[in-house]
N, C-alpha and C positions, 0 to 999 in steps of 0.2 A: 157492170163495169168493174174491172179489176181495181183493187185498192192501190196497188203500186204499178205504175205504167211507165215504160221507157219512151213513150211517144210524146212529142211536144218538147218545149223548151225546158231545160233543167232549171231547178230552183237556184236561188242565189247562194245557198249553202254549198252547192257543188256535189250533193250526194247522188244525183241522178235519178231520184224517185219523184216524179212530178206530182203524184197524188198523195204523198206521205204527209200526214198532219204536221204542221210546223213545230208544235211542241215536242213531238217525238223526234223530229228531224234534228232539232237543236241539241237534244240530249245525246245524239250520236249512237242510238241503240240499234240501228238497222244497217244493212249492207251499204257500203259506200263504194262509188266508182272513181273517186278522186284520188287515184294512185299517182305517185310521181311519174310513172311511165306513161300515164294517160290512158291506160287500159282499165277495163272494168274488173270487178271481183274484189275480194277482200272484205272481211267483216269488221265492223267497228269494235274498238276495244271494249266498250261498255256492253255490247251485245255478247261478247265472249265471256265477260265477267258474269253477266246474267245467266248464261247457259251453265257456267260452272256452279253458280249458286243453286240453280234448279236441279242439276244432276248429282252434285256431290254433297249438298247440304240439306236442301228442302225435301227431296224425295226420300232419301234414306232416313232422315230425321223423323219425318212424318210416319214412315212405316214402322220404325222402332217404337215410336210413341203409341201407335195403334196396337202393336204387338204386346207392349208392356201394360198400358193403361186400360185397354179393352173398352173404349168409350160406349159402343152400342150395347155391350153386355151390361155395363153399369147403368145405362139409361133404362134399359128394359127391366132391370132389377128393381127399379123404384116403383112406387104405386102408380104414379102418373104414367110412366112408361108402359107398365102392364095394361093399364086402362086404354091407352092409345092403341096398343097392338091389338087388344081385344075388339075395340070399336072398328078398327080398319079391317080386321079379319071377318067380323060379322057383316060389314058392309059389302065386302067382296063376295062373301059366300051367298049373300042375298041377291046382289045385282049381277054378279058375273062369276058363277061357279068355276068356269074354266080358268079364269085369271087367278082365282083363289087357289086352285090346285097347282097352277104353275108357280105362284109365289111361295106356296108351302114347300114345294119340291126344291125350289131354289134356296130357300132359307135352310132347309135340312142339309143341303149340299154345302152351303157356305159355312154353316156353323158345325160342320162335321169334322173340321180340322182347325188347328190354331192358326196356321199360316194362311189358310183360305179365308178365315174370318178377318185376319189382319189385312189381307189384300183387299177384301171387299170394303172394309172401313177406310182404307187408304184411298181407294178410288172415290168413295162417297165424300170424304172430307176434302179431297182435291177439288171436286166439283163445287161443294158448298162454300169453301173458303176462297175460291178463285177471285171473286170481286175485290177481296181485300189483299190476298197474298200476292197476286200478280203485280199490281202497281207498287206494293211495298218492295218486292224484289227488284223491280226496275229502279226504284229510288235508291236502294242500297247499292246496286251496281253503279249508278251514277255517282254516288258519294265516294265509293271506293276508287274509281278512276280519277275523279277530281282530286282526291287526297294524294294519289300517286303523282299526279302532274305537279301539284304544289310542292311535294317533297323533292321531285326532280329539279324543279326550278330553283328551289332553295339551295340544293347542293351545288347547282351550277353557278349561282350567284354568291355562294359563300355564306348565306344567311340561314336562319332556322326555318323549319316548315311552317311554324305559326306566323312568322313575319311574312312569308310568301303568301300564305292564305289571306292574311289581313290586307296585304297590298292588292291581291287580286279582287277581293270583295270591294275595297275602296274604289278601285278603278272601274268595276262594273256598276257600282251604285252611282257614282258621280264622275263620269268620264270627262276629261278636259277641264275639270274644276281647278281653280287656282287658289292658293292659300292666301287669305286676306290678312292684313296686318291689323291687329286690335289696337284700340286707342291706348296710348301709353306704352306700346311695345316697341323697343328699340331694335337696332340691327342685330343685337346679340340674341334675340328671340325670347328674352325674359321680360315679362310685363313690368313696366316701370323702371327698367334699367337705366334709361336715359335721364329720367327725373332724379334717380339716386345719384348719378354722376354729377349732375348740375348742383345738387345740394351739397355734395362733398366738396366741390370746387369753391362754393361760396364760403364754407367754413374754413 
């Protein structure tokens, strides 16, 4: 079964993806069909920010890091790395000589050039770090878009971005809550103001 299906009733969020997990749907990271003209298409703003982070920050940054720091070369230069490579090589040579020959040929080809080695490390690290990097990039995209929205709301209302953010968080945490009057708090909003006025009148 496809993860995202257009069949059936649309969810309450109006995104049009009936099988989309609710948490991702609420974050607005995937395509939305709720356009003003009622037609499908159009990608969410958070999804666009995520793609921008992936293409213009993460991919080039990781490649430059691999090109500069040479992580696999440094690991294999240690005693533990050399021992691990030797153990893996001996095991392959004993149990699967054909695989050993293929891996040795691939290694010689990869480490034959600086950019080839960096690209191989880039692919490997992308796979290894995916369980951590992928949700982190989604979270960063979410925070960036929410910050933009708070800034836009603050400019429209004439307040500061921090005030708009605090107001949005307060409304989300306790929607519909009413401000309660503390004991001894007068209409002026200062605690004990009414008592102070009465004492001054008596004197």
